[in-house]
N, C-alpha and C positions, 0 to 999 in steps of 0.2 A: 538385550539388544546391543549390538556392537555400535559404538559411537566413535571410537578412536583406533586407528591402525598405526602400530609402531613398527618401524622398519630398522633392522640392522643395515649397515652400509656395505662393508666389504663382503663380496660374494652374494649380495642381494640386490642392491641398487647400483653397485659399481664393482668392477673387477679388482681383485687383489692377487695379481699373478706375479709373485716374487721370482719364480723360475725364469719366465720370459724377461723380467727386469734384469736379472743377473746375466742372462745370456746376451742381452743387448749391450752389456758393458764388456763383452768379450770373454767372459768366464764360461767354463764348460766342465762337463763330467764331474770328476771327483771334487774339484774346487767349488762347484756350485753346492754340492752336498755339504762340504765343510763350512761354507759360508752360511748355509741355511741352518745347520746345527748350532753355529755360533751366534746367529742373529734371529731370524724370523721363527725358527722352531724352538728357540730357547725361552726359558721363563723370563729372561731379561727383557724380551720384546714387550711383555705386558707392562713393564716399568716405563717403557717408552710411551705407551698409551696412557698410563696413569698420570704422567706429567709432573712427577715430584722431583725428578732429577734433570740436570742440564743435559744438552745433547752430548757434551764431552764426557760427562759422567757415565752416560749410557754407553758411549763408544768404548770407554775404558772397560766396562763390564763385558761387552761383546769380545773385546780383545782378550780379556782374561779367560774366556771360554776356549780360545785357540790362539795363543800368542804367536805361533809361527806364521800366521797369515794376517798380521796386523795391517800391513800395507794394503792387502786386498780388501779387508773389512772397511778400512777408511775410504778407499776408492769407491767401493760398492755403495756406501751409504752417504756419500758426500752430497748427492742430489737425488731427491725422491721422484723427480719428474718421470712419469711412466710406470711408477709402482702401482698407482691406482688408476684404473682405466674406465672409460665411459661405457655404460650400458645404454644402448639407444632406446630401450623401452622405459627407462626410468622416468623421464619427464612426462610422457603421455600417460603412464600408469598413475602417477601421482595426481595429475590433473583430472584424470577420469574419476578417481576415487573421491577427490575433493568435490567434483561436480555432483557426485551422488550424496554429498552432505557429510562425509566423514572428515574428522580431524586427522591430519597426517603428521606424525612425529618421527624422529629418528633417535635411536639409542645405540651408540656404537663405541667400541674401543678404538680410539683414534688419537694419534699424536699431533701436537701442534705443528711439527715439521711436515707431516703428511698433509695436513689441512693447507698449510702455506704453499707447498710445492706441487700439490696434485689437484689444483682447482679445476683443471680441464675435465677431470673425471668425476667432479662433484657438482656438475652444472644443474642438478636437480634441487640443490639445497635452497635456492631462493623461492622455490615453489612449496616447500613444506611449511608447516605451521610452528615449527620449533623442535625441541628435543635436547638431547644431551650428548656431547662428545666427551669422552672420558677425561681427557687431559684438562678440561675446563673445571671439573669438579673433583679431580684427584681420586676418582672411583672408577673401577673397571668391572665389567661383567665377568663372572657370574656373582659378584658380591651382592647380597640382598639389598644393601644400602642404595645401590644405584637405581634399582627398580622402585624402591620406596620413594626415592627422590623425584623421579619423573612423575609418579602418581601425585605426590604432594605439590610439586611445582605447577602442574597443570590441572590440579583439582579433579583427578580422574578416579573413577570407581573401577577396581580391578576387573570385575566381571563384564564391564562395558568396553574393555580393551582387548585387542588381539596383537600379538607380537610375533614376528617371524625373524629367524636367525639361522645361519648355516652351521652353527655349532651347538650340538645337543646339550652340553651343560648349561649354556646360556638360556636355552628353551626351558630346561627343567627348573632353573632358578625362577623364571617368570611364572611358571605354573605353580610353583610352591607358594606364591603369595596370591594366587587366585586369578592371574591374568591368563586368558586363553592364549595358547602359544603353540607353534609348530616349527619343525625344522624345514627351512627353505632348501629346495633342490633345484628348482627352475621356476620360471614365471607361470608356466601352464599348471604345474603341480600346485603352486601357491594360490592361483585363482580357484582351483578346485577346493582347497582347504578353506579359503575364504567363503566360498559358496556354501559350504556346510554350516557356516555361521551366519548365513543370510546376507553376505556382502557380495554385491555384484551379480552379474548374470552367468559368470563362469565361462 
């Protein structure tokens, strides 16, 4: 029986629309693609979420990916407001599942800067029962250690948990240690997946 529901954040409980974020700063076309390759689509972005480096150290690594656009990179990432956006269904869904008796946790690759500057898009956080944001523990998905950590910290049994994430490798890593998990596509699809596990009316 499922007792705990674990949510990813970006793409599940909140939007992570980097393209619109860059467009909103006046960038377009080829520059957006170059910015993305140097930042959000690069492996360095995971280090942002891991939280082991300072913001300036991260920026230097982004710049090293495409030195010609250093000015644009620094401008684009100076302020994260608008990078994470609110999903209107997040709070009602969390409250609904909690009312049904489920423990609700989050497990997300998330940087300290994003948490600090994107609070408007994270208004559901006061309603959840806890969880792990990667920068706090210096671990990121799909590292097995981060899944073991949330199980240990909250005294969870893997088979009594379900985890949803919009990235398949993160789902696969959860399944590998016995957590029920599925790839999130949209809320309606997620409700159907949860219903198969006896969660909610679908």
